[in-house]
N, C-alpha and C positions, 0 to 999 in steps of 0.2 A: 776127129771131126774136121771136116774141110772148112776153111774160111769161106764165108758167104752163105753157108747153110743156115737156115733160119733158127733152128732149135738151139736153146741155151743149155750148156753143160752145167748141171747142178751137182754133179758128183765130186767136184773139186772144192777145195777150201774157199776159193773165190770164184763164184759163178761167172761164166764168160762164154762168148762165142768167137774168141780170137785165138784159139789154139794156144792158150797160155802154157799148157804143159810142155809144149815144144820149145819153149824158151826158158830154161831152168833158171838162169840168172835173173831174168825179169820176174819170174814167178816168186823166187825167194825174196826179191826186193819188195814186191807188193805184199807178200805175207809178213814181212817185217813191218810194213806200214800199217797193216790191218789192226794190230793191238792198239796202236796210237790212235787210229780212227775210232775204235770202239771206246777208248778212254775219253776221247773228245765227245762222243755221242752220250756217254754216261754223264759227263760233266755239263754239257751244253745243249743236249737234246731235250725233247719234251719232258717236263717234270712229271713225276707220279705215273709214268707210263710203263715202268718195267714189268709190273705184274699183270698187265692187262692183255687180254686177247682181243684182237681187232680184226674186223672183216676187211681185209686189204686185198688189193689186186697185186699180183706179182708177175712180172714179165717172164714168159716161158719161151718166147720166140720173137724174132724181129720181122717176121712176115706180117703183112698188113692185116690179115684175117686171123682171128683166134690167137692174138699175140699175148694175151694175159689170162691168168686164172684168178678166181676169187676164193677166199677162204680165211678162216681164223688163223692169225699168226700172233704169237707173243712178240711184243715189240723188240726186245733184245735179240730175238732169234730171226728177225727179218734178214733175208739173204741179199745183201748188196753185191753188185757185180759189175762187169764190164761188158757193155752191149753196143755193138756197132751195126748200123744198117748194112745190108748186103752190098758187096762191091759191084759197081757197074762196069762191066768190061768195056774197054774202048772209050771211057769217059775222058773228055778233054777240058782244059781250063776255059772258062766261058767269058773271061773279061780281063782287062789290063794288058800289059805289054806282052804277056805270054799267051794271050788268047789263041786257042786252037792247038796248043801244045798238049801232050799227054799230061794228065795230073801226076803230081809227085806222090810216091809211096814213101819216100824218105825226105827229111827236112832239107830244103835247098840251103846250102851254106850261107849264101849272101843274105838270106832272110831269117836266119836262125833267131836272132835276138827279137826281132819284130814279132815273129810267130809265137815265140815263148811268152812274150808279154800279152798277146791276145788270149792265149790259153789261161794264163795266170789270172787275168782280170775276170774272165768268165768263170773260172773255177772258184774265185774268191766270193762271188755272189751266192754260191750254193749253200755253203755252211752258214753264211751270214744270215740268210733268211730263216734258217732253223733256229739260230741264236735269238733273233728278234722275236720269234713266236713261241719260245720255249715255255712261257708261263700261261699261255692261252688255254691249255687243257683244264686248268682249274676253274674256268668260268664259261665253259662251253654251253651254248643255249640248248643243246640237245645231244643225244648220243650220236645221231647221224652227223651233226656238225663236228663233233669230236673225232669221229672216224675220218671225216674229210680232212681235218687238220693233220691227223697222223699220216694220212696217205700223201698229202703234200710234203710233209716232213721227210718221210722215208725216200720219196722220189728225189727231193733236193739232195739228200745224202747220196743217192746213187749217181746223180749228175756230178757231184764232186768226184766220185770214183772215176767217172768217164774222163774228166780232165786230168786227174792224177795218173791214170794209165798212160795218157799221151806224154805227160812230163817224164815219167819213168822210162818209157820205152824209147823215146826219141831225143831226149835231151841230157842223158847221162847224169853226171854228178850235179850239174846245175839244176836239172829237172828234179832230182831227188831232194835237193835243198829247197826248191820252190814248193814242192809237195809238203814238206815239213812245215814251211811257213804258213801254208793254208790252214793248218791245224793250230797254229800259235796265235794268229790274229783273232780278235774278238770284236763283235759288233758293239759299237759305242765305247770301246775302251780308249781312254785318253792317250795311253802309251803305245798300244798296238791296235789301232782301229782297222776296220775293213777298208779296202782301197777306195770304194765309191761312197759318196756321201749318203745317198738314200739308204744304204745298207748299214748305216750307223744310227738311223732314226729308231725310236721306240715303237713297238706295236703292242700297246697295253690293253687294248679292248678289241672286241670282235668286229666292230664297224671298221676299225683300222685294218684288221686282217682282211676283211672283204675288199676294202679299197686297195690294199697292197696286191692282192691276187688279181684284182681287176686291172690296175694300172701298171704296177711295177712288174708283175709277171708278163704283162703284155709287152713291155719293153724287152723282157727276156725272149719273147717270141720273135720280136724284130731282130734282136742280136743273133739269135740262133739261126734264123732264116738267112741272115747275111753270111754267117760263118758256114752254113751248110752249102754255100756256093763255092767254098774255098778250093783253090787248086791243090792244097795239101789234103790228099784224099782221106787219110785217117781222121782228120778233124771234121771234114764234111760228113763222113759216115757216122761219126759220133753224134754230131748235132742233129742229123736227120732223125736218128732214133729218139734223142731227147725231146724233139718237137712232138713226138707221139704222146709223151707223158705230159708235156707242158700244157696241152690243151685242157686237161682236167683242172689244172690249177686256175686257169682263167674262168672255166665254167663255175668253179666254186665261188669265185669272186662275183661274177656277173649275177648268178642266181641268188647269192647271199644278199647282195644289195637289193635285188628285186623283191626278195621276201621281206626285208626290212621295210621297203616302201609299201608293199601290199598291206602289211600289218598297220602301218601308220595311216594309210588311206582308209582302212576299215574303221579306225577310231575317229578320223575326221568326219566320215559319213555318219557314223552312229551318233555322234554327239553334236553334229552340225557346226564343227569348228571351221574357222577360216583357214585356208591352206597354209598360210604363213604363221599361224598361231603357235609359236614355240612353247609358250607357257601352258597353253591348253593341252597340247600333246603331252608335255612332260607330266602334267597332272595325272594323265592316264598311262604313264610309264611306257611310252613309245618314243622313237627318235624322230623329232620334227624335221620336216623337209628343208628348212633353212640350214640346219646343222649338217644334213647330208650334202647340201650344196657347198658349204664351207669345207667339208672334208674332201670333196672333189677338187676344189680349188687348191688345197694343200697338196694332195697326192699327185695330181697331174703336174704341178709346177716342180715338185721335188723330183719326179720321175724324168721330166724333160731335161733336167740337169745331167742325167746319166748319158745323154747323147753327146755331151762335150761341146766344144766350140763349133758354131755353125760352119765356119770356114776353117778347115783343119789340114795342115800339112801331113800329120800322122795318118789321118783317114785316107788322104790322097795316096800316100805311099803304100798303104795296105791294099788299096784297090789296084793301084798300078802294078803291084807285085803279084797280084792274083791270089792274095791271102784271104781277103774279106770283101765280098761283093755287096751289092745293094739288096734291098728287100725284094725277093722274087726276081732276081737278076734276069733269069731266063725269059721272063715274060715282058721285059722292057723292050720297046721297039727303038733301038738305036744301035750304034756300032760297038757298044760295050767297051770302048777304050777312052772316049771322052776327050780326045786330044784337042779338039777345037770347039767343043760344045760349051754352052753357058747354062746356068740354072738360076732362077730368081730366088734371092735370099732377102728376108726381112732384116733390116739393120736400123740402128739408131744413129742418125746423122743430123747435126745442127739443131738438136732439140726436138727432132721429129722421127717417127718410125716410117721408114721408106723402103721400098723394094728395089734391090740393086741386082743386076746380072753379074754373077760371079762365074769364074771357070768351074764347069760342072765337076771336074776332077777334085777341086778343093772343097766343093759344096756337098760332098757325100753325106756328112752328118746332117746337114740341113734337109736334104732330101729324105733321109731316114726318119727324121723327126716329123716331116710332113706326112709321110706314110703312117707313122704312129698316130698322129693327131686324127687323121682320117679314120683310122680303125677305132679310135676312142669315140669319135662322133657317132659311129654306128652303135657302140656300146651304150652311150648315154641315150640314144634314141630308143633302145629297148626299155630302159627304165622309164622314159617319158610315156611310152605306150602303156606301161603298167599304171601310171598315174592317170592317164586319160581314160583308161577302162573303168575308172571309178567316177568319171565325170568331174574331176577336180581340176580347176584352172591353176596349174602350177607347172613350170617348165624348168628342169635342170639344164644347166649349160656348162660347157667347158670354158674355163677362163682363157683369156688371151695368152698366147705363148710367151709374152714379155712379162707376165704377172709373176711376182715373187720368185724371181730367178737369182741363182747364186753362181751359175756357171755360164759362160758363153757371152754372146753379144749383148744380153740384157742384164748382166750381173750388176752393173753399176747404176742402174736407173730404177725408178719407182713407177710402175704402171698399174693402172686399175685392172680389174678382171675383164673390162671391155676394151682395154688397150689405150687408155688415155694416160699420157705421161704426166706425173704429178711431182710436186716437191716432196721431200722426205717427211715434212710435217703433215702435209695433207694426206699422204699415204698412211701415216701412222695414226691418224685421228681415230679415236675409239668409235666414232659414229659410223665409220666405214663397215666394220664388222664383216670383213671378207674372209677371215681365217678363223679357225676354232679358237675360242677364248678359254681361259683356265676354267671358267664356269661350265662351258660346254664339255670340256674333257672330264671334269669332275662328275658331271651328270652321266656321261657315258660309263664311267667307272662304277657309278652307283647302280647302273642297270646290270652290271656284271655280277652283282651279289646274288642274283637269282640263278640258281644252278640246278636245273632239272636233270635227273639222272635215270628216270624210268623210261623204258622204250616208248616212243610215241609222244612223250611230253616235250613241250617247247617253251622257252622263255616268253614272257608276255610281249616282248618288243619285236618278235620276229614270227612270220607266218611259217607253217610247215611247207616243205617243198611239194610240188605237184606229184612227184613220184619218188620212190625209193631208189636204191642203188642196185644195179645188176638184176633188176626184176624183183628184188625183195620189197616187201611192204614198207611204208614209212615208219611203222612202229616195230620194225625188226630190231633185235638186240645187236646193234652194229659194234658196240664195244662192251665187252664183259668186264665189269668193274667188281673186283673182289674186296671186301672189307677186311679189316684186321682180324686175324684168327681164321681166315678162310671162309667166312660166311658168304 
């Protein structure tokens, strides 16, 4: 099979479209890694899934049209593989000091360590999210939602394969050792945690899952879009195809939260409750709008920490080297080198939040975070439209970027959700109620005790979707769950 052809070869032990059989040493190395991966999946993947048949999509091509097929797959038999978008002949580096030069097909020696680090960090997020979500299958609000969870999980697993392929093929012994480490770290482990903080947080309930796929997977989109601009062509091609799958993960989050909101609004209207009446909503076993706001506050702030310091030498170096661009770099109207450009960055100076012009090359992270926040504003607007459709006067809002931060410019200050700088005592006052309380989290967990498993049944706290998956009805048997004894 010629590299660049869309069809994926499923006749090999490791499905791929990269002519893996032509590189026997690489093939053997990845086949040695495969059992370790499967052992990790068995230990840390979704619990209770081994005997289930799931209506999953599987990539069969990297062409834009008809790239996936749907059908029942037993979870342990899902075929993970290595898929790169087609090579673009004549592609050149679009930014940085090497702008206009042909893209690299091999690792440039002077950037080897920097490039390996970018790949390792991206690779580490993929198994981390699977580990965070591994127990959610026991409390799924419907078979359709359970199927969506499994789809997200297997695709995150495939994204790990994408990064491991690059490490094995292009980084020799160092790459193989890094690939092993990706299976040895564990989300939330005190001794061997995942690299980035947000991927060590717990995801104990389905509202958290929908928030994660809304906000944290949206950060994944921003990072993948930036890496898809890379002058290292194999990384660019890998990320371009990963973006095809990432869109579904954000869809699951966006529509999941919207369905939670719709069900809550139905109860508010039916019983004439005040929009902010948490106790009244909880009496009817739905998730109140103030709790949804608090979860937005938490998940956005934790995700913003993933962007790192607003002004960053590392980000500047990666851009200047041509390894990682900005979000949709090709669509930005500037010289794509930023030698004399400036960019406005919000900073904390003399007790105030002020905007300061920084060298644009050093403000790459700040700009990416701005693009991310703008994307999240559109996301929250869709949820507010759902609330407005019920005639309910309540508006969800994104918190200020300085709120609840642990990384970057605002790590050492206390700011309210509207950006007012406070003392530590004022910020911590229980009357503020800006983040989920232990009572809120306990209530969410209590909702998870309702576990509908019949096709078309949904937990009382979430509305059914407007449509099923791949043209199937909402009450389709998206997951076949077998009881003990084969019943």
